[in-house]
C-alpha positions in Angstrom: 34.8 108.3 8.1 34.9 109.6 4.6 33.9 107.9 1.4 36.5 107.4 -1.3 36.7 109.5 -4.4 36.1 106.5 -6.6 32.5 106.4 -7.9 33.0 103.1 -9.9 29.8 101.0 -9.4 30.2 98.1 -6.9 33.5 99.5 -5.7 34.3 100.1 -2.0 33.2 103.5 -0.7 34.7 103.1 2.7 35.7 100.6 5.4 35.7 101.5 9.0 35.5 100.0 12.5 32.8 101.6 14.7 31.8 100.9 18.3 29.0 98.5 17.2 30.9 96.7 14.5 32.9 96.7 11.3 31.2 98.6 8.5 31.8 98.5 4.7 30.1 100.8 2.1 29.7 99.9 -1.6 28.9 102.3 -4.4 25.8 101.4 -6.3 24.9 102.6 -9.8 21.6 104.6 -10.0 20.1 102.3 -12.6 17.6 99.5 -13.0 19.9 97.7 -15.5 20.8 94.1 -14.5 23.9 93.7 -12.4 26.8 92.7 -14.7 27.7 89.0 -14.8 31.2 89.8 -13.6 29.8 91.4 -10.5 27.3 88.6 -9.8 30.3 86.2 -10.0 31.8 88.0 -7.0 29.0 86.7 -4.8 29.2 83.4 -2.9 27.9 80.4 -4.9 24.8 80.1 -2.7 23.9 83.8 -3.0 23.9 83.8 -6.8 20.4 82.2 -7.4 18.8 84.7 -5.1 20.5 87.6 -6.8 19.5 86.3 -10.2 15.9 86.1 -9.1 15.7 89.8 -8.5 15.6 92.6 -11.0 15.9 96.4 -11.2 16.9 98.4 -8.1 16.1 95.3 -5.9 18.8 93.3 -7.6 21.3 96.2 -7.5 20.8 96.8 -3.8 20.8 93.2 -2.8 24.0 92.4 -4.6 25.6 95.6 -3.2 24.6 94.6 0.3 26.1 91.1 0.0 29.4 92.5 -1.4 29.6 94.8 1.6 28.8 92.0 4.0 31.4 89.7 2.5 34.1 92.3 2.9 33.0 93.2 6.4 33.1 89.6 7.6 36.8 89.3 6.7 39.3 89.5 9.5 37.0 88.0 12.2 38.6 84.5 11.8 35.3 82.8 11.1 34.5 80.6 8.1 33.6 82.5 4.9 29.9 81.9 4.5 27.1 83.4 2.4 24.6 85.9 3.7 21.2 84.6 2.7 17.7 86.1 3.2 15.2 85.1 5.9 11.4 85.0 5.5 11.1 88.7 6.2 14.1 89.6 4.1 16.5 89.8 7.0 20.1 88.8 6.4 21.1 85.4 7.7 24.7 84.4 8.5 25.1 81.1 10.4 28.7 81.5 11.4 29.0 83.2 14.8 28.6 86.7 13.5 25.7 89.2 13.3 25.2 90.8 9.9 23.0 93.8 9.2 22.5 95.7 5.9 21.0 98.9 4.7 21.0 100.7 1.3 19.9 103.7 -0.5 19.8 104.3 -4.3 23.6 104.9 -4.7 25.1 103.0 -1.7 24.8 99.8 0.3 26.3 99.3 3.7 26.8 96.3 5.9 27.9 96.0 9.5 29.3 92.9 11.2 30.0 92.0 14.8 30.5 88.9 16.9 27.1 87.5 17.8 27.9 86.7 21.4 28.1 90.4 22.2 24.5 91.0 21.2 22.5 91.8 18.1 23.1 94.8 15.8 21.3 97.0 13.3 22.3 99.7 10.8 20.5 102.3 8.8 21.8 104.6 6.0 20.1 107.9 5.2 21.1 110.4 2.6 19.6 113.8 3.8 17.5 115.5 1.1 14.7 118.1 1.2 13.2 118.3 4.7 10.0 116.4 5.1 8.8 117.4 8.6 5.4 115.8 7.9 6.8 112.5 9.0 7.7 113.8 12.5 4.3 113.0 14.0 4.4 109.5 12.5 7.8 108.5 13.8 8.3 110.5 17.0 6.8 110.0 20.4 5.1 113.0 22.0 8.2 113.6 24.2 10.5 113.4 21.2 8.2 115.7 19.1 8.3 118.3 21.9 12.1 118.1 22.1 12.4 118.5 18.3 9.9 121.4 18.1 11.9 123.2 20.9 14.9 123.4 18.6 15.6 126.2 16.1 13.8 125.6 12.8 17.0 124.9 10.9 17.8 122.0 13.2 14.5 120.3 13.4 14.7 118.2 10.3 18.2 116.8 11.1 17.0 116.0 14.6 14.0 114.2 13.2 16.0 112.3 10.6 18.5 111.2 13.3 15.8 109.8 15.5 14.1 108.1 12.5 17.3 106.5 11.5 18.2 105.4 15.0 14.8 103.7 15.3 15.3 101.9 11.9 18.6 100.6 13.1 17.1 99.5 16.4 14.3 97.6 14.7 16.9 95.6 12.8 18.8 94.8 16.0 15.6 93.8 17.8 14.1 91.6 15.0 16.2 88.5 15.7 14.9 88.6 19.3 11.2 89.6 18.8 10.6 88.3 15.3 8.1 91.0 14.4 7.8 94.5 13.2 8.4 97.1 16.0 6.4 100.3 15.7 8.0 103.7 16.0 6.0 104.3 19.2 7.7 101.4 21.0 11.0 103.2 21.3 12.0 106.6 22.5 15.4 108.2 21.8 17.4 109.9 24.5 20.5 111.6 22.9 23.8 111.8 24.9 26.4 114.5 24.6 29.0 112.0 23.4 27.2 111.1 20.2 25.5 108.0 21.5 21.8 107.6 22.3 19.9 105.4 24.7 16.6 103.8 23.9 13.6 103.7 26.2 11.7 100.6 25.1 8.0 100.1 25.6 7.5 96.9 23.6 3.8 96.1 23.3 4.4 92.4 23.7 6.6 92.9 26.8 9.6 91.2 25.2 12.9 91.6 27.0 14.2 93.1 29.1 16.8 94.4 26.7 19.6 97.0 26.9 19.8 99.1 23.7 22.2 101.7 22.6 22.4 103.7 19.3 25.0 105.9 17.7 25.0 108.4 14.8 27.9 108.7 12.4 28.3 111.1 9.5 30.5 110.6 6.4 30.2 113.4 3.9 26.6 114.4 3.9 25.4 110.9 4.6 24.0 109.7 7.9 24.7 106.3 9.4 22.8 105.1 12.5 23.9 101.9 14.3 22.2 100.1 17.2 23.3 97.4 19.6 20.9 95.3 21.7 21.7 92.8 24.4 20.1 91.2 27.4 21.1 92.5 30.9 24.0 90.5 32.3 23.1 88.4 35.3 24.8 89.7 38.4 27.0 87.2 40.2 26.7 86.8 43.9 30.1 87.2 45.6 31.2 84.0 47.2 31.2 84.0 50.9 34.6 83.4 52.3 34.9 80.7 54.9 36.1 82.0 58.3 39.7 81.6 58.9 40.5 78.8 61.3 41.2 79.9 64.9 44.8 79.3 65.9 45.0 77.7 69.4 48.4 77.6 71.2 48.2 74.5 73.4 51.8 74.6 74.5 
């Protein structure tokens, strides 16, 4: 997954299909200037009042996220609907799809998947100067020990990956628990194939849930995705009626 060479603001950076959904990235201008009217006009009619109510970076990122979501929903065969905001700022799409959005100063990303498969979350990180001071705040004691056992030059990347995977998980969990989930309520177990499992210890005992995360790199940017579903109910095999006994009465 590589971004395009086109740095034009509000243009498509990339479009890709990942295990947890279809993802679209949109270039954002690094400015607080109002979003141009011609870009606002690309939103759904119902989204425009919300976009116009924001200013600065908030308006830029909100518009970019909705442009990405609009493009990502295409091709699913569902009605074209706006992506509005819930009470906690979460994206809402009432059309049989899950939509999750993340953004940094110069890019917004949206991931879309069919809602009957489970809920999803996405987080975008642009690695910068290491800030290992956050490790004790975002990692469990087990995770912290695993990270500190790595060579020094790998510790920040390992910390950032776990942080991003947890951010994606919290977005995937929110529609189910409707609350903020603390960093201590999930522990990351990386797998050799690039996926990660979550060990959940939700303080309100919600669930049970099955959660999986994945890390993707495009250029120097890190993208974490998460998928959450309820365990499937096991079906009891039907007992076969005994075959009738054939009696030869001749």
